KEKOL-260094 format. One record per residue (C-alpha): residue number from 1; x, y, z; residue in one letter. Coordinates in steps of 0.1 Angstrom, whole numbers. Layout:
     i       x       y       z   aa
   NUM       X       Y       Z    A
...
***
This chain:
     i       x       y       z   aa
     1     279    -191     124    M
     2     264    -162     107    A
     3     281    -147      77    K
     4     300    -114      82    A
     5     280     -83      75    T
     6     282     -73      39    K
     7     286     -39      24    K
     8     255     -17      26    I
     9     235     -16      -6    T
    10     228      20     -17    T
    11     193      33     -24    A
    12     201      35     -61    Q
    13     214      -1     -60    R
    14     183     -13     -41    L
    15     160       4     -66    S
    16     180     -13     -94    G
    17     177     -47     -78    I
    18     139     -44     -75    V
    19     135     -31    -111    K
    20     156     -59    -124    S
    21     134     -84    -106    C
    22     103     -69    -120    R
    23     118     -70    -155    K
    24     127    -106    -151    I
    25      92    -115    -139    M
    26      77     -98    -170    R
    27      91    -127    -190    K
    28      73    -153    -170    D
    29      40    -164    -188    K
    30      24    -173    -155    G
    31      23    -137    -143    L
    32       0    -109    -154    N
    33       8     -74    -142    G
    34      22     -61    -110    D
    35      -7     -75     -90    S
    36       8    -109     -98    D
    37      45     -99     -96    R
    38      44     -80     -63    L
    39      33    -110     -42    P
    40      62    -131     -57    I
    41      86    -104     -49    L
    42      72    -100     -14    T
    43      74    -136      -3    W
    44     109    -140     -16    I
    45     120    -108       2    M
    46     101    -121      33    F
    47     122    -153      34    L
    48     155    -134      28    K
    49     146    -109      56    F
    50     139    -138      80    L
    51     171    -155      74    D
    52     192    -124      77    D
    53     175    -116     109    N
    54     180    -152     121    E
    55     217    -149     115    Q
    56     219    -117     135    I
    57     201    -134     164    L
    58     224    -165     161    E
    59     254    -142     164    T
    60     241    -124     194    E
    61     233    -157     212    A
    62     268    -170     204    L
    63     284    -139     218    L
    64     264    -144     250    N
    65     272    -181     252    N
    66     235    -189     247    E
    67     218    -215     226    K
    68     197    -202     198    Y
    69     166    -221     185    N
    70     160    -212     149    P
    71     125    -204     136    I
    72     132    -222     103    I
    73     154    -253     103    E
    74     179    -265      77    A
    75     175    -272      48    P
    76     146    -247      45    Y
    77     166    -216      55    R
    78     174    -191      27    W
    79     211    -198      30    R
    80     204    -235      24    D
    81     184    -234      -8    W
    82     184    -199     -22    A
    83     222    -197     -23    E
    84     225    -232     -39    D
    85     230    -224     -76    Q
    86     225    -261     -85    N
    87     189    -258     -75    L
    88     172    -242    -105    T
    89     147    -248    -132    G
    90     121    -275    -126    D
    91     139    -287     -95    D
    92     136    -253     -79    L
    93      99    -251     -88    L
    94      93    -286     -73    A
    95     112    -277     -41    F
    96      91    -246     -36    I
    97      57    -258     -48    N
    98      53    -296     -43    N
    99      42    -314     -12    E
   100      71    -338     -15    K
   101     104    -327     -31    A
   102     141    -337     -33    I
   103     158    -312     -10    L
   104     192    -297     -16    P
   105     208    -323       8    D
   106     194    -351     -15    G
   107     167    -363       8    T
   108     130    -364       0    E
   109     109    -344      24    K
   110      82    -317      25    L
   111      85    -290      -1    G
   112      93    -255      11    L
   113      58    -240      12    F
   114      43    -272      28    Y
   115      70    -270      55    Y
   116      64    -233      62    L
   117      27    -238      64    R
   118      31    -265      91    E
   119      53    -243     114    L
   120      38    -240     148    Q
   121      49    -228     182    S
   122      38    -241     216    E
   123      22    -207     225    S
   124       6    -201     191    G
   125      19    -165     193    K
   126      54    -165     178    S
   127      70    -157     145    R
   128      66    -194     135    K
   129      29    -190     136    D
   130      31    -157     116    V
   131      51    -175      89    I
   132      26    -204      88    A
   133      -3    -181      84    T
   134      14    -160      57    V
   135      23    -190      36    F
   136     -12    -206      38    K
   137     -23    -177      16    G
   138       7    -177      -7    V
   139      12    -195     -40    N
   140      41    -194     -64    N
   141      26    -185     -98    R
   142      59    -183    -117    M
   143      61    -212    -141    I
   144      97    -207    -153    N
   145     121    -220    -127    G
   146     151    -204    -144    Y
   147     135    -170    -143    L
   148     126    -177    -106    L
   149     163    -185     -99    R
   150     173    -152    -115    D
   151     149    -133     -92    V
   152     161    -152     -61    V
   153     197    -144     -70    N
   154     189    -107     -73    K
   155     171    -106     -39    I
   156     201    -124     -24    D
   157     221     -92     -31    E
   158     199     -73      -5    I
   159     213     -77      30    H
   160     188     -70      58    F
   161     216     -65      83    T
   162     218     -27      83    S
   163     192      -3      98    T
   164     200      21      70    E
   165     195      -5      43    E
   166     162     -17      58    I
   167     150      19      61    F
   168     158      26      25    T
   169     142      -7      13    L
   170     110       0      34    S
   171     105      33      15    H
   172     112      16     -18    L
   173      88     -12      -9    Y
   174      61      14      -1    E
   175      65      30     -35    S
   176      60      -4     -51    I
   177      29      -9     -30    L
   178      15      24     -42    K
   179      21      15     -78    E
   180       2     -17     -74    M
   181     -27       1     -56    R
   182     -28      27     -84    D
   183     -29      -1    -110    A
   184     -57     -21     -94    S
   185     -79     -11     -64    G
   186    -106     -36     -55    D
   187    -141     -23     -57    A
   188    -153     -11     -23    G
   189    -117     -10      -9    E
   190     -96      21     -14    F
   191     -62      29       0    Y
   192     -56      60      20    T
   193     -32      86       7    P
   194      -1      90      27    R
   195      -8     127      38    P
   196     -42     116      51    V
   197     -27      86      70    V
   198      -1     108      86    Q
   199     -26     135      95    F
   200     -49     110     112    M
   201     -21      95     132    V
   202      -6     129     142    D
   203     -40     142     154    V
   204     -51     110     172    I
   205     -17     112     189    N
   206     -11      76     202    P
   207      12      73     232    Q
   208      36      46     245    I
   209      16      22     266    G
   210     -15      26     245    E
   211     -28      -1     222    T
   212     -34       8     186    V
   213     -57     -12     163    L
   214     -66     -12     126    D
   215     -93     -39     122    P
   216     -91     -35      84    A
   217     -55     -28      79    C
   218     -49     -37      43    G
   219     -12     -34      35    T
   220      -6     -18      69    G
   221      -3      19      62    G
   222     -19      31      94    F
   223      -1       6     115    L
   224      33      15     100    V
   225      27      52     106    A
   226      15      45     141    S
   227      46      24     148    F
   228      69      51     135    D
   229      51      77     156    Y
   230      54      56     188    L
   231      90      47     180    K
   232     101      84     185    K
   233      87      82     220    Q
   234     103      48     230    A
   235     136      59     246    Q
   236     139      34     275    K
   237     143      -4     271    I
   238     110     -10     288    E
   239      92      14     264    Q
   240     108      -3     234    K
   241      97     -37     247    D
   242      61     -24     251    I
   243      62     -10     215    L
   244      74     -44     201    Q
   245      50     -66     220    K
   246      19     -47     232    D
   247      12     -17     210    S
   248       3     -25     174    I
   249     -25     -48     163    F
   250     -44     -53     131    G
   251     -68     -74     112    G
   252     -68     -83      75    E
   253     -89    -112      60    A
   254     -75    -112      24    K
   255     -43    -132      20    S
   256     -24    -108      -3    L
   257     -28     -76      18    P
   258     -21     -98      49    Y
   259      13    -108      34    L
   260      20     -73      23    L
   261      12     -58      57    S
   262      35     -83      74    Q
   263      64     -74      51    M
   264      57     -37      55    N
   265      57     -38      93    L
   266      88     -61      94    L
   267     107     -37      72    L
   268      98      -8      95    H
   269     112     -27     125    G
   270      82     -44     142    L
   271      97     -79     149    K
   272      64     -98     155    F
   273      35     -81     137    P
   274       2     -91     154    Q
   275     -22     -92     125    I
   276     -53    -113     127    D
   277     -57    -131      93    P
   278     -95    -136      96    L
   279    -125    -113      93    N
   280    -126     -88     121    S
   281    -164     -88     120    L
   282    -166    -126     129    R
   283    -172    -120     166    F
   284    -205    -115     182    R
   285    -206     -78     191    L
   286    -220     -83     226    Q
   287    -194    -108     236    E
   288    -164     -85     231    I
   289    -153     -77     266    G
   290    -131     -52     284    D
   291     -99     -73     279    N
   292    -104     -71     241    E
   293    -108     -33     240    R
   294     -81      -9     229    V
   295     -70      27     234    D
   296     -68      39     198    V
   297     -84      28     165    I
   298     -72      42     132    I
   299     -88      28     101    T
   300    -103      31      66    N
   301    -127       2      65    P
   302    -141     -12      32    P
   303    -174       2      21    F
   304    -202     -13       1    G
   305    -201     -51      -4    G
   306    -220     -77      14    E
   307    -212     -99      44    E
   308    -225    -134      48    E
   309    -255    -140      70    K
   310    -234    -155      97    G
   311    -215    -122     100    I
   312    -247    -101     101    L
   313    -260    -123     130    N
   314    -232    -110     151    N
   315    -249     -75     152    F
   316    -281     -63     169    P
   317    -312     -71     148    K
   318    -321     -34     143    D
   319    -286     -26     132    K
   320    -279     -52     106    R
   321    -269     -39      72    T
   322    -252     -48      40    A
   323    -230     -17      42    E
   324    -196     -30      55    T
   325    -185       5      66    A
   326    -215       6      91    L
   327    -207     -28     104    L
   328    -171     -18     111    F
   329    -183      14     127    L
   330    -202      -7     152    Q
   331    -172     -29     158    L
   332    -150       1     164    I
   333    -174      15     190    M
   334    -175     -18     208    R
   335    -137     -22     207    K
   336    -129      12     222    L
   337    -118      12     258    R
   338    -145      25     282    R
   339    -138      56     302    K
   340    -135      49     339    K
   341    -125      70     369    I
   342     -89      83     365    N
   343     -88      66     331    Q
   344     -94      81     296    K
   345    -118      64     272    G
   346    -106      51     239    G
   347    -106      73     208    R
   348    -109      66     171    A
   349    -104      81     137    T
   350    -123      65     109    V
   351    -127      72      72    V
   352    -163      69      60    V
   353    -179      75      26    P
   354    -202     105      22    N
   355    -233      83      22    G
   356    -227      73      58    T
   357    -233     109      69    L
   358    -268     114      55    F
   359    -282      78      53    A
   360    -314      70      72    D
   361    -329      38      85    G
   362    -303      14     100    V
   363    -275      39      94    A
   364    -294      66     114    A
   365    -298      41     143    R
   366    -261      33     143    I
   367    -252      70     142    K
   368    -276      77     170    K
   369    -258      51     191    H
   370    -226      68     182    L
   371    -236     103     193    I
   372    -254      90     224    D
   373    -224      70     237    N
   374    -194      88     223    F
   375    -182     123     218    N
   376    -181     127     180    L
   377    -162     160     183    H
   378    -148     165     147    T
   379    -156     156     111    I
   380    -130     164      85    I
   381    -147     167      50    R
   382    -126     159      20    F
   383    -134     172     -14    G
   384    -138     152     -46    D
   385    -108     132     -58    G
   386     -88     129     -26    V
   387     -89      91     -28    F
   388     -84      90     -66    A
   389     -78      68     -85    P
   390     -96      43     -63    Y
   391    -128      62     -59    T
   392    -143      96     -67    D
   393    -168      93     -39    I
   394    -163     122     -14    P
   395    -151     109      20    S
   396    -149     121      55    N
   397    -129     113      86    V
   398    -147     110     119    L
   399    -130     116     153    F
   400    -147     103     184    F
   401    -139      91     219    E
   402    -157      73     247    H
   403    -166      93     278    G
   404    -196     115     272    K
   405    -224     120     246    P
   406    -219     144     217    T
   407    -231     179     224    E
   408    -217     197     193    N
   409    -196     188     163    I
   410    -168     207     146    W
   411    -167     204     109    F
   412    -137     213      87    Y
   413    -138     213      49    E
   414    -105     207      31    I
   415    -105     233       3    A
   416     -95     221     -32    V
   417     -68     245     -45    P
   418     -81     273     -68    D
   419     -62     259     -98    D
   420     -84     228    -101    R
   421    -119     215     -97    K
   422    -109     184     -77    K
   423     -79     164     -66    Y
   424     -67     137     -89    S
   425     -40     110     -93    K
   426     -17     135    -110    T
   427     -26     164     -87    K
   428     -31     147     -52    P
   429     -37     162     -18    L
   430      -4     175      -3    Q
   431       8     172      33    S
   432      12     210      36    R
   433     -25     214      30    E
   434     -33     195      61    L
   435      -8     214      82    E
   436     -33     242      83    I
   437     -59     219      98    V
   438     -34     208     124    K
   439     -28     244     134    D
   440     -66     249     137    W
   441     -70     216     156    W
   442     -57     230     189    N
   443     -70     265     186    D
   444    -105     260     172    R
   445    -126     289     159    K
   446    -150     294     130    E
   447    -134     303      97    T
   448    -143     302      61    E
   449    -135     264      63    W
   450    -145     255      98    A
   451    -179     256     115    W
   452    -196     242     147    N
   453    -231     226     148    V
   454    -251     218     179    K
   455    -264     182     182    I
   456    -301     194     182    E
   457    -296     206     147    N
   458    -284     172     136    I
   459    -308     147     152    V
   460    -345     147     143    G
   461    -374     125     132    E
   462    -390     118      99    D
   463    -427     119      92    K
   464    -431      83     104    N
   465    -414      90     137    G
   466    -381      73     128    N
   467    -349      89     141    V
   468    -328     108     116    T
   469    -292     118     121    V
   470    -279     140      94    N
   471    -241     146      96    L
   472    -240     159      60    D
   473    -238     195      71    I
   474    -228     219      43    K
   475    -203     247      50    N
   476    -223     278      60    P
   477    -193     301      60    N
   478    -180     296      25    R
   479    -191     320      -2    K
   480    -212     302     -28    N
   481    -202     311     -63    E
   482    -234     296     -76    F
   483    -261     314     -55    E
   484    -297     308     -66    Y
   485    -311     336     -88    K
   486    -347     341    -100    E
   487    -351     331    -137    P
   488    -356     368    -148    K
   489    -325     378    -129    E
   490    -306     349    -144    L
   491    -317     358    -180    V
   492    -308     394    -175    A
   493    -273     384    -162    S
   494    -267     362    -192    I
   495    -278     390    -216    L
   496    -255     414    -199    K
   497    -226     390    -201    R
   498    -233     385    -238    E
   499    -234     422    -245    N
   500    -200     426    -227    E
   501    -185     399    -248    I
   502    -200     414    -280    L
   503    -186     448    -271    K
   504    -152     433    -265    L
   505    -152     415    -298    M
   506    -161     447    -316    N
   507    -132     465    -299    E
   508    -108     437    -310    I
   509    -121     439    -346    N
   510    -116     476    -347    E
   511     -80     472    -334    T
   512     -72     446    -360    I
   513     -88     468    -387    G
   514     -64     496    -379    K
***
């Protein structure tokens, strides 16, 4: 029978537990920095969460006189090994790491990780399969079993049996994720600031019954925000069931972000995160059919980098490119639900680097396909530093939907506050700055920061007859502080300013002399 619910751990206590774990792990010589420590902390919390959740389900089954089939069997449950204080040091390391180990009940069987990696359900679509996929990409890098025991004991003080406690821990966990991202962002992959994530989700406005996909979900920021957004709409039992089973989908090929996204979504209440652990670009584009299309795509795909030849072969010959962002853009267009009679077409919001807007060649052909087959109705232009510290490259958010070709595009430039030249890690973009854009969104008109461009002013041809699609349209409404001046006029302006400064200095000297 499950243990009685323990007293809720306060936010302050939760923060203290996590800080204590990180402090303990700093002593382990097998770990270097938070990029090593966070995965350890995550898989340990993951197993604690699963066991607490299992105990709740066991209790519910008992009350209903039903049989409960556990996901993880004894002696591999958290309560079997993590709470056994005799299992420590080298024995604990062997139990977790080795293929064969002496288990807490004295028998020799598979070690913990090997057991978890071999979990499998009949359908291939249950939490067992999620656990197996997660632990195929997880390794325990701690080399001191006594320090590992101390961390396990600390995590055992967290009880995932209270909604309030899980809510508090989810926010704490996200703050840890942000610290890790700030410390080490992979080249070509940058994480989206929370205000931008929330803005994109709010504006794209997913609805219960719609499918939401992020094919490059990283640690799950867009999916968590989408899940929370839909959760407010799910009032009926049927709606809650749809939200849990048929609403949130993702893809993440790297093992660490995959693990982090699973934990992130679990902490926010999604019982069975449906995240594809392989490269979302691995499918031949033309073979993606109607049953694989979705209603909403929200994503910040990686840019730069190079995909292997096998991946490039999945795309049309005239649209193959080393730019990952452009490959994902093609995938997104293919994955959006097609508009039919009495049915809306799918819609997407996608972060792209500035180069995507003005690039020619393959990029122009891909953009031409976009504007010919989708309504690219809005481009939000972010200033320098919005994605700091991961990149200083200016970025943009595209909003488009299937249904009709693009006739004109609204542009909105996010103004950097007057007290700085650009955004930075210490002075980031704030949510309130995007509230102004939300107000404009539903009542569009030209302003100092918003302008509208007809498609004929965007599409053209170069001297060789190749198509050009320039989406890098500068703001025509904002006053330019650095207007071009003729050289003579510029020299005269400088001399005038120097004379004014000299006159001011003389006045100061006269005042001081008095």
